[in-house]
C-alpha positions in Angstrom: 0.0 0.0 0.0 1.4 3.4 -1.0 1.8 5.7 2.0 0.4 8.6 0.0 -3.1 7.1 0.5 -2.6 7.1 4.2 -1.1 10.6 4.1 -3.9 12.3 2.3 -6.5 10.9 4.7 -4.7 12.4 7.7 -4.3 15.8 6.0 -8.0 16.0 5.4 -8.8 15.1 9.0 -6.4 17.9 10.2 -8.4 20.5 8.3 -11.7 19.7 9.9 -10.5 19.0 13.5 -10.5 22.6 14.8 -13.8 23.3 13.1 -15.4 20.4 15.0 -14.1 21.7 18.3 -15.5 25.2 17.6 -18.9 23.8 16.7 -19.0 21.8 19.9 -18.0 24.8 22.0 -20.7 26.9 20.3 -23.3 24.4 21.2 -22.1 24.2 24.8 -22.3 28.0 25.0 -25.9 28.0 23.8 -27.0 25.2 26.1 -24.8 26.4 29.0 -23.3 23.0 29.6 -19.9 21.8 30.6 -17.6 20.2 27.9 -14.7 17.8 28.4 -12.6 17.5 25.2 -10.5 14.3 25.0 -7.4 13.6 23.1 -6.6 17.2 22.2 -4.1 17.0 19.4 -3.7 20.4 17.6 -2.6 24.0 18.3 -5.7 25.3 16.6 -7.9 23.1 18.9 -6.1 24.5 22.0 -6.6 28.1 20.8 -10.3 27.5 20.3 -10.5 26.2 23.9 -8.7 29.2 25.2 -11.0 31.5 23.3 -14.0 29.7 24.7 -12.8 30.0 28.3 -12.5 33.8 27.8 -16.2 33.8 26.7 -17.1 32.0 30.0 -17.7 28.5 28.5 -17.0 25.7 31.0 -14.6 23.6 29.1 -11.8 21.2 30.2 -9.3 19.4 28.0 -7.3 16.2 28.1 -4.4 15.1 25.9 -2.2 12.1 25.7 1.5 11.4 25.6 1.4 10.5 21.9 0.2 14.1 21.1 3.0 15.5 23.2 5.9 13.3 22.0 5.1 11.8 18.6 4.4 13.6 15.3 3.3 12.7 11.8 6.8 11.8 10.7 5.9 8.4 12.2 3.8 7.8 9.2 6.9 8.0 6.9 7.1 10.3 3.9 4.8 10.5 0.9 6.9 8.1 -1.2 7.3 5.5 1.4 6.2 1.9 0.7 6.5 0.9 4.4 3.4 -0.3 6.3 5.0 0.6 9.6 2.8 3.7 9.7 -0.1 1.5 10.5 1.2 1.2 14.0 0.3 4.8 14.5 -3.2 4.8 13.0 -5.3 6.3 15.8 -8.0 8.9 16.2 -7.1 11.7 16.3 -3.9 11.0 14.2 -0.5 12.3 15.1 0.1 15.9 14.1 3.0 18.3 13.5 5.9 19.2 15.8 4.5 22.7 16.4 1.3 21.0 17.7 3.4 19.1 20.2 5.0 22.3 21.4 1.7 24.1 21.7 0.2 21.3 23.7 3.2 21.2 26.1 2.6 24.9 26.7 -1.1 24.1 27.4 0.0 21.5 29.9 2.6 23.8 31.6 0.1 26.7 31.9 -2.7 24.6 33.3 -5.0 24.9 30.2 -4.9 21.1 29.7 -6.2 19.5 32.9 -5.6 15.8 32.5 -3.3 13.3 30.7 -4.9 10.1 29.5 -3.7 7.5 27.0 -6.6 6.5 24.7 -5.1 3.1 25.2 -6.6 0.9 22.5 -4.1 -1.8 21.6 -3.9 -4.1 18.6 -1.1 -6.4 17.6 0.8 -5.3 14.5 1.1 -8.9 13.4 -2.3 -10.4 12.5 -4.4 -7.3 13.4 -2.9 -4.0 12.1 -1.7 -6.0 9.1 -5.3 -6.8 8.1 -5.4 -3.4 6.5 -2.3 -3.9 4.4 -4.3 -3.8 1.1 -7.2 -1.7 2.4 -6.6 1.2 4.7 -10.1 1.2 6.1 -9.5 -2.2 7.6 -6.5 -1.1 9.8 -7.7 -1.4 13.5 -7.8 2.1 14.9 -5.8 2.6 18.1 -2.4 2.2 19.8 -1.1 0.9 23.2 0.1 3.4 25.8 -1.3 2.9 29.3 1.8 1.2 30.7 4.1 4.1 29.8 2.0 7.1 30.6 3.4 8.1 34.0 7.0 7.2 33.0 6.8 9.4 29.9 5.3 12.3 31.8 8.0 12.1 34.5 10.8 11.8 32.0 9.7 14.4 29.4 7.6 16.6 31.7 9.2 16.7 35.2 12.8 16.0 34.3 12.6 18.5 31.4 11.4 21.1 33.9 8.1 21.5 32.1 6.0 20.5 35.1 6.6 19.8 38.7 6.1 16.4 40.4 3.0 17.7 42.1 1.6 18.9 38.7 2.3 15.5 37.2 0.2 13.9 40.0 -2.6 16.4 39.4 -2.5 15.7 35.6 -2.6 12.0 36.0 -4.8 11.6 39.1 -6.2 14.5 41.2 -7.7 16.6 38.4 -9.5 13.6 36.9 -10.9 12.6 40.3 -12.2 16.2 40.8 -13.7 16.5 37.2 -15.4 13.1 37.4 -16.9 13.5 40.9 -14.6 11.0 42.6 -12.7 13.4 44.9 -11.8 13.1 47.7 -12.4 9.4 47.7 -9.9 9.2 44.9 -7.1 11.6 43.8 -5.6 12.4 47.2 -3.9 10.8 50.2 -6.0 11.8 53.2 -8.0 10.4 56.2 -11.1 8.8 54.8 -9.9 8.6 51.2 -9.1 5.3 49.5 -5.5 4.3 50.1 -4.5 4.3 46.5 -0.8 4.9 46.6 2.1 4.7 44.2 5.7 4.4 45.4 7.9 5.9 42.7 11.5 5.0 42.0 13.2 8.0 40.4 16.5 6.3 40.0 15.3 3.6 37.5 16.3 4.0 33.9 15.4 2.0 30.8 14.8 2.2 27.1 11.2 1.5 26.2 10.8 -1.6 24.0 8.1 -4.1 23.1 10.5 -6.7 24.3 10.5 -5.6 28.0 6.9 -4.1 28.3 4.2 -5.8 30.4 1.2 -4.9 28.3 0.1 -7.8 26.1 0.8 -6.3 22.6 3.7 -6.9 20.2 4.8 -3.3 19.7 4.9 0.1 21.4 4.7 3.5 19.7 7.5 4.6 22.0 10.0 2.1 20.9 13.5 3.4 21.8 12.3 6.3 24.0 14.3 6.8 27.2 12.4 6.4 30.4 13.6 7.5 33.8 11.7 6.4 36.9 9.1 3.7 37.3 6.4 2.4 39.7 8.1 0.5 42.5 5.1 -0.4 44.6 1.4 0.3 44.2 -1.5 -0.1 46.6 -5.2 -0.2 45.8 -7.4 0.7 48.8 -4.5 -0.3 50.9 -4.0 -3.6 49.2 -0.5 -4.1 47.7 -1.0 -4.9 44.0 2.4 -4.2 42.6 5.6 -5.0 44.4 9.1 -4.2 43.0 7.6 -3.3 39.6 5.7 -6.6 39.3 2.0 -7.3 39.4 1.3 -9.6 42.4 -2.5 -9.4 42.6 -4.0 -11.2 39.6 -7.6 -11.4 40.9 -10.2 -8.7 40.2 -10.7 -6.5 43.4 -12.3 -3.5 41.8 -15.3 -1.8 43.4 -18.1 0.2 41.8 -17.5 3.9 42.2 -20.5 6.2 42.8 -19.8 9.6 41.3 -21.0 13.0 42.5 -22.8 15.2 40.0 -21.8 18.7 39.1 
């Protein structure tokens, strides 16, 4: 499959993305409702959100590590015959380096409230490859949940873009507040669930599909440096990760009742 087919599709999507956000924000303004925009991926989209906030629209935004650290060069060039770009087929698609820069500024200045992953993994072998002769059959999505905090620590905290406390807010506290789970979740306090992560800042590795735990045969962050990792983790006081390894393999989740706005 010629890459140019893939390339043209993503260019078209880029042109309508900001327009879609503006339409949504206009509807929210008319109805006076809160909006939560997920997977923010462009500078223009962020500017539309900033403009909406000035107009008094209640809007919050989330982005993901792929839109901060990866760009459309992952799809190859227009003359490429490689199918490797299928690993990065996701919605929204990867954008330009200047979009990465703008989104980092949005994170640093508190305009982007949460960092998710949009984790939706498919194996390259046997799943992504289904679309080798037909672009529309490429499963849409990429893995990412395992590396979210490590990437934000390495390229956010250690690059002096955000503080450690801000990283915690972006990956935990803000989401708990936005979705009506605070203070049961999102904080360490008397009466709150004892959900605790013990972080090892001295750990270093190179991200690779060969050493990851998530059950998928590739990672979009192959070769990225990562500093720090989860050493131990507790869920409601129960130790579920010890020395970086999952030790609780039985479901122990509980239904969470959320508060309304």
